[in-house]
MIDRENLUM-547789 format. One record per residue: residue in three letters; y, x, z of N, C-alpha, C in turn. Coordinates in steps of 0.02 Angstrom, whole numbers, always signed. Layout:
N
   residuo   n_north   n_east     n_up   ca_north   ca_east    ca_up   c_north   c_east     c_up
       Ala         Y        X        Z          Y         X        Z         Y        X        Z
...
***
This chain:
184
   residuo   n_north   n_east     n_up   ca_north   ca_east    ca_up   c_north   c_east     c_up
       Met       -62      +44       -3         -2        +6       +7       +58      +46       +2
       Ile       +98      +31      -39       +165       +60      -47      +220      +22       -1
       Tyr      +240      +64      +48       +300       +42      +93      +360      +55      +64
       Pro      +416       +4      +83       +484       +30      +54      +521     +106     +103
       Ile      +546     +133      +66       +580      +203     +125      +635     +157     +158
       Val      +628     +173     +223       +684      +168     +253      +745     +222     +246
       Val      +805     +188     +234       +871      +241     +217      +925     +242     +267
       Tyr      +962     +296     +260      +1005      +312     +309     +1044     +240     +339
       Gly     +1047     +254     +395      +1094      +204     +447     +1042     +156     +478
       Asp      +985     +162     +466       +936      +131     +506      +914     +173     +567
       Ala      +923     +122     +624       +908      +182     +700      +845     +218     +696
       Val      +787     +186     +668       +732      +228     +673      +730     +285     +635
       Leu      +772     +305     +606       +786      +369     +582      +819     +424     +634
       Arg      +847     +385     +678       +880      +432     +725      +845     +424     +804
       Lys      +788     +413     +802       +750      +406     +863      +705     +461     +869
       Arg      +680     +482     +923       +637      +534     +935      +561     +494     +935
       Ala      +520     +510     +876       +461      +466     +877      +418     +484     +931
       Thr      +377     +429     +946       +319      +453    +1003      +253     +472     +988
       Asn      +215     +512    +1024       +143      +522    +1009       +98     +474     +989
       Ile       +58     +492     +943         -8      +441     +934       -51     +463     +976
       Lys       -85     +405    +1002       -142      +405    +1040      -199     +454    +1018
       Glu      -213     +503    +1043       -288      +536    +1020      -333     +500     +999
       Gly      -375     +512     +947       -438      +479     +929      -413     +406     +879
       Thr      -346     +396     +870       -329      +340     +837      -356     +348     +771
       Asp      -377     +283     +721       -394      +305     +659      -319     +298     +623
       Leu      -324     +333     +585       -266      +357     +536      -282     +348     +468
       Thr      -329     +331     +449       -355      +335     +382      -304     +302     +338
       Glu      -311     +224     +349       -256      +183     +316      -192     +196     +299
       Leu      -155     +216     +364        -84      +247     +379       -74     +302     +328
       Val      -121     +352     +340       -116      +425     +290      -109     +398     +219
       Glu      -155     +366     +208       -165      +336     +133      -103     +310      +95
       Asn       -81     +260     +136        -24      +229     +122       +44     +272     +130
       Met       +45     +315     +167        +98      +372     +151       +93     +411     +108
       Tyr       +37     +441      +87        +35      +480      +28       +52     +430      -49
       Glu       +41     +375      -29        +45      +339      -98      +125     +312     -102
       Thr      +143     +294      -41       +227      +290      -33      +254     +354      -62
       Met      +241     +412      -49       +274      +469      -58      +265     +493     -119
       His      +209     +472     -154       +196      +496     -232      +232     +449     -269
       Gly      +231     +375     -256       +275      +328     -288      +343     +337     -291
       Ala      +377     +384     -231       +438      +402     -239      +464     +473     -271
       His      +409     +500     -286       +406      +568     -311      +431     +613     -260
       Gly      +406     +608     -189       +432      +642     -147      +375     +699     -124
       Ile      +404     +754      -93       +342      +808      -73      +330     +805       +3
       Gly      +359     +756      +42       +350      +749     +110      +370     +692     +137
       Leu      +345     +643     +176       +361      +591     +207      +344     +588     +281
       Ala      +378     +570     +324       +376      +561     +400      +371     +481     +418
       Ala      +332     +464     +469       +321      +401     +471      +385     +354     +486
       Pro      +451     +384     +518       +492      +350     +533      +535     +324     +467
       Gln      +512     +366     +402       +549      +338     +342      +514     +282     +327
       Ile      +454     +264     +342       +433      +189     +324      +432     +148     +385
       Gly      +479     +156     +422       +487      +108     +482      +432     +118     +548
       Lys      +403     +178     +545       +348      +177     +599      +376     +249     +643
       Ser      +395     +226     +704       +421      +290     +745      +362     +321     +786
       Val      +321     +346     +752       +256      +383     +780      +272     +474     +750
       Arg      +229     +514     +780       +242      +581     +755      +182     +596     +708
       Leu      +209     +576     +664       +154      +588     +601      +194     +610     +534
       Phe      +175     +650     +490       +208      +668     +441      +160     +690     +380
       Val      +168     +682     +318       +119      +711     +265      +171     +753     +204
       Val      +133     +803     +187       +168      +849     +135      +117     +850      +77
       Asp      +148     +854      +25        +99      +879      -39      +145     +917      -90
       Gly      +137     +975      -82       +175     +1029     -131      +135    +1026     -200
       Thr       +77     +994     -197        +36     +1026     -258       +67     +998     -337
       Thr      +108     +952     -321       +132      +914     -392      +187     +959     -426
       Leu      +209    +1007     -386       +268     +1041     -411      +245    +1109     -458
       Asp      +252    +1095     -526       +223     +1151     -553      +257    +1223     -554
       Asp      +322    +1213     -550       +378     +1273     -534      +371    +1306     -470
       Glu      +319    +1288     -425       +327     +1323     -362      +235    +1332     -335
       Pro      +223    +1392     -360       +145     +1416     -362      +135    +1421     -296
       Thr      +176    +1438     -248       +163     +1449     -177      +132    +1382     -143
       Leu      +154    +1331     -168       +139     +1267     -156       +79    +1227     -182
       Ala       +46    +1276     -216        -16     +1246     -260       -71    +1204     -210
       Asp       -81    +1245     -155       -122     +1212     -104      -104    +1178      -46
       Phe       -32    +1167      -54         -4     +1135      +18        -9    +1062       +6
       Lys       -53    +1038      +37        -75      +967      +38      -100     +951     +122
       Lys       -53     +923     +169        -78      +926     +231       -42     +865     +273
       Ile       -75     +860     +318        -59      +791     +369       -35     +814     +434
       Phe       +10     +803     +470        +23      +833     +531       +30     +774     +579
       Val        -6     +774     +636         -3      +739     +688        +3     +758     +742
       Asn       +55     +726     +783        +86      +749     +849       +99     +822     +842
       Pro      +127     +836     +799       +158      +914     +778      +199     +931     +833
       Gln      +187     +998     +850       +248     +1027     +903      +258    +1095     +876
       Ile      +333    +1112     +850       +346     +1166     +828      +358    +1219     +881
       Leu      +305    +1275     +893       +321     +1317     +937      +362    +1379     +934
       Lys      +387    +1407     +860       +425     +1452     +856      +452    +1452     +786
       Glu      +529    +1449     +774       +547     +1466     +714      +586    +1547     +716
       Thr      +571    +1591     +656       +590     +1657     +662      +602    +1676     +588
       Gly      +639    +1732     +579       +641     +1774     +511      +715    +1754     +507
       Glu      +744    +1762     +448       +798     +1766     +415      +815    +1693     +414
       Glu      +882    +1669     +410       +900     +1595     +380      +909    +1600     +317
       Trp      +891    +1548     +266       +902     +1554     +186      +927    +1485     +194
       Asp      +965    +1476     +117       +991     +1428     +111      +943    +1389      +56
       Phe      +940    +1317      +59       +910     +1281       -3      +939    +1221      -24
       Glu      +947    +1188      -75       +961     +1128      -88      +908    +1075      -71
       Glu      +933    +1042      -17       +879      +997       +5      +898     +916       -6
       Gly      +853     +877      -27       +870      +803      -31      +815     +775       +2
       Cys      +815     +699      +20       +781      +663      +64      +768     +598      +38
       Leu      +709     +565      +39       +712      +504       +0      +739     +456      +48
       Ser      +765     +449     +106       +791      +415     +150      +872     +424     +137
       Ile      +887     +468     +103       +960      +483      +89      +959     +494      +13
       Pro      +949     +441      -37       +930      +447     -102     +1004     +473     -137
       Asn     +1000     +529     -185      +1045      +545     -224     +1102     +590     -195
       Ile     +1080     +617     -137      +1124      +656     -112     +1079     +740      -97
       Arg     +1107     +784     -126      +1069      +852     -116     +1120     +916      -88
       Glu     +1108     +946      -52      +1155      +988       -5     +1114    +1047       +6
       Asp     +1148    +1101      +11      +1132     +1172      +53     +1114    +1164     +114
       Val     +1051    +1183     +139      +1038     +1181     +204     +1008    +1250     +225
       Trp     +1031    +1283     +293      +1007     +1337     +303      +956    +1341     +363
       Arg      +893    +1371     +339       +838     +1361     +404      +804    +1431     +404
       Lys      +780    +1439     +457       +730     +1505     +468      +668    +1503     +418
       Glu      +646    +1563     +399       +598     +1565     +367      +528    +1567     +365
       Asn      +515    +1554     +436       +461     +1548     +469      +449    +1500     +514
       Val      +382    +1465     +508       +384     +1416     +567      +305    +1421     +595
       Arg      +298    +1418     +658       +240     +1425     +693      +232    +1360     +734
       Ile      +172    +1316     +702       +170     +1251     +720       +95    +1220     +748
       Lys       +90    +1182     +804        +36     +1156     +831       +32    +1079     +815
       Tyr       -36    +1061     +780        -36      +994     +753      -105     +955     +749
       Phe      -119     +907     +751       -176      +883     +724      -184     +864     +666
       Asp      -247     +865     +631       -257      +823     +563      -279     +762     +576
       Glu      -292     +716     +522       -313      +638     +542      -378     +639     +578
       Gln      -411     +687     +581       -485      +680     +599      -473     +699     +685
       Trp      -410     +726     +702       -396      +745     +762      -434     +823     +774
       Asn      -429     +860     +725       -442      +924     +735      -378     +967     +746
       Ala      -381    +1009     +806       -313     +1048     +812      -311    +1110     +782
       Phe      -241    +1114     +766       -224     +1176     +730      -181    +1213     +761
       Glu      -166    +1271     +742       -108     +1309     +759       -92    +1361     +698
       Glu       -38    +1353     +666        -38     +1400     +602       +47    +1408     +590
       Glu       +46    +1474     +548       +109     +1485     +542      +118    +1479     +463
       Phe      +177    +1459     +440       +200     +1451     +376      +264    +1484     +364
       Thr      +262    +1498     +294       +329     +1542     +268      +367    +1509     +215
       Gly      +424    +1526     +193       +449     +1510     +126      +451    +1418     +132
       Met      +440    +1407      +73       +453     +1339      +51      +413    +1293      +98
       Lys      +352    +1318     +107       +309     +1286     +150      +352    +1266     +227
       Ala      +376    +1335     +242       +399     +1319     +310      +462    +1272     +310
       Arg      +506    +1260     +251       +555     +1238     +238      +529    +1162     +244
       Ile      +495    +1136     +212       +469     +1061     +213      +436    +1044     +266
       Ile      +400    +1080     +306       +389     +1062     +378      +446    +1051     +417
       Gln      +499    +1096     +426       +545     +1083     +450      +586    +1019     +437
       His      +600    +1002     +383       +635      +950     +368      +588     +891     +392
       Glu      +532     +882     +375       +488      +814     +403      +497     +821     +474
       Tyr      +481     +878     +511       +485      +876     +578      +542     +852     +606
       Asp      +601     +873     +579       +676      +843     +601      +661     +775     +589
       His      +625     +731     +548       +624      +658     +543      +595     +632     +614
       Ile      +543     +669     +636       +511      +641     +691      +550     +657     +765
       Glu      +595     +688     +751       +640      +708     +817      +694     +674     +798
       Gly      +712     +635     +745       +778      +581     +754      +834     +624     +704
       Lys      +818     +686     +676       +863      +723     +644      +866     +706     +566
       Leu      +908     +726     +533       +918      +721     +460      +945     +775     +436
       Phe      +946     +788     +365       +954      +852     +344     +1044     +858     +339
       Ile     +1072     +799     +333      +1141      +824     +338     +1172     +832     +397
       Asp     +1126     +825     +465      +1157      +843     +513     +1170     +929     +527
       Tyr     +1147     +961     +475      +1147     +1031     +465     +1219    +1053     +412
       Leu     +1264    +1008     +390      +1319     +1008     +363     +1372    +1021     +398
       Thr     +1423    +1053     +359      +1494     +1056     +399     +1523     +995     +408
       Pro     +1569     +990     +467      +1613      +930     +467     +1642     +905     +402
       Leu     +1659     +953     +365      +1696      +943     +287     +1648     +898     +252
       Lys     +1592     +945     +238      +1543      +908     +184     +1519     +837     +215
       Lys     +1522     +829     +283      +1504      +769     +309     +1552     +707     +295
       Arg     +1609     +732     +301      +1665      +697     +284     +1671     +661     +207
       Met     +1662     +712     +181      +1657      +697      +98     +1599     +661      +73
       Leu     +1533     +656     +105      +1483      +614      +85     +1495     +548     +129
       Lys     +1535     +519     +167      +1540      +470     +216     +1539     +417     +166
       Gly     +1581     +399     +119      +1571      +338      +66     +1489     +336      +39
       Lys     +1466     +390      +22      +1417      +377      -11     +1355     +360      +42
       Leu     +1360     +387      +98      +1311      +372     +150     +1321     +293     +163
       Ala     +1393     +264     +172      +1393      +198     +186     +1359     +153     +129
       Asp     +1369     +173      +66      +1341      +148      +20     +1264     +136      +18
       Ile     +1227     +194      +34      +1172      +200      +49     +1148     +136     +102
       Ser     +1184     +150     +163      +1160       +93     +204     +1168      +19     +176
       Lys     +1198       +8     +139      +1201       -51     +114     +1166      -72      +63
       Gly     +1132      -19      +37      +1077       -34      -17     +1109      -27      -79
       Asp     +1181       -6      -89      +1206       +14     -147     +1199      +78     -180
       Val     +1125      +90     -190      +1110      +162     -225     +1060     +141     -266
       Asp     +1054     +180     -324       +994      +174     -377      +957     +221     -362
       Thr      +880     +192     -359       +827      +230     -339      +761     +202     -385
       Asp      +717     +240     -392       +654      +221     -436      +612     +186     -387
       Tyr      +625     +182     -322       +565      +158     -276      +617     +112     -223
       Arg      +564      +69     -187       +594       +18     -158      +634      +44      -92
       Ile      +692      +19      -58       +704       +43      -16      +724      -15      +44
       Leu      +738       -9     +106       +756       -41     +156      +804      -37     +181
       Ala      +864      -53     +167       +941       -37     +191      +963      -65     +251
       Pro      +981      -39     +294       +997       -79     +360     +1052     -119     +361
       Leu     +1105     -116     +323      +1161      -159     +304     +1168     -199     +252
       Lys     +1099     -201     +207      +1099      -243     +153     +1106     -324     +167
       Lys     +1146     -345     +132      +1166      -416     +137     +1130     -456      +86
***
């Protein structure tokens, strides 16, 4: 099932998500999240983006032909916890399904160490670098109630204020269904 994507302005995107009870069957939710993400041409999707305030996100970089380092990067992160972010900060233009048609440079650390479960409740602790780390950091921010625009300068945020207000009202073109909090 393809969910509509919750867009900027909805309170669920600003709330710290809660842990999922260990042992919960996540099969259907994970399938739906991948289907929703692929339908919107995304490479990551966090549960709050479909209106579910739980600590779960999925990533799939395997569809990006121009990024060979992501050829095997398809994972599910349940109740993740970032343990450490290290290395130099580097900037890259990020976008977000919940903030359609806005892309801005965001500075993030190049490495991330994260502890998480997969959908079968197997525990992992791994380190990721480069684009993998960036995708994880972006999606992890979603379950912490943070958005990529929070990293922008006050001037950039002011310049985007009108576009963000339009997104909240649903006044934005996307090729996927959205759920806008202020849509009349």
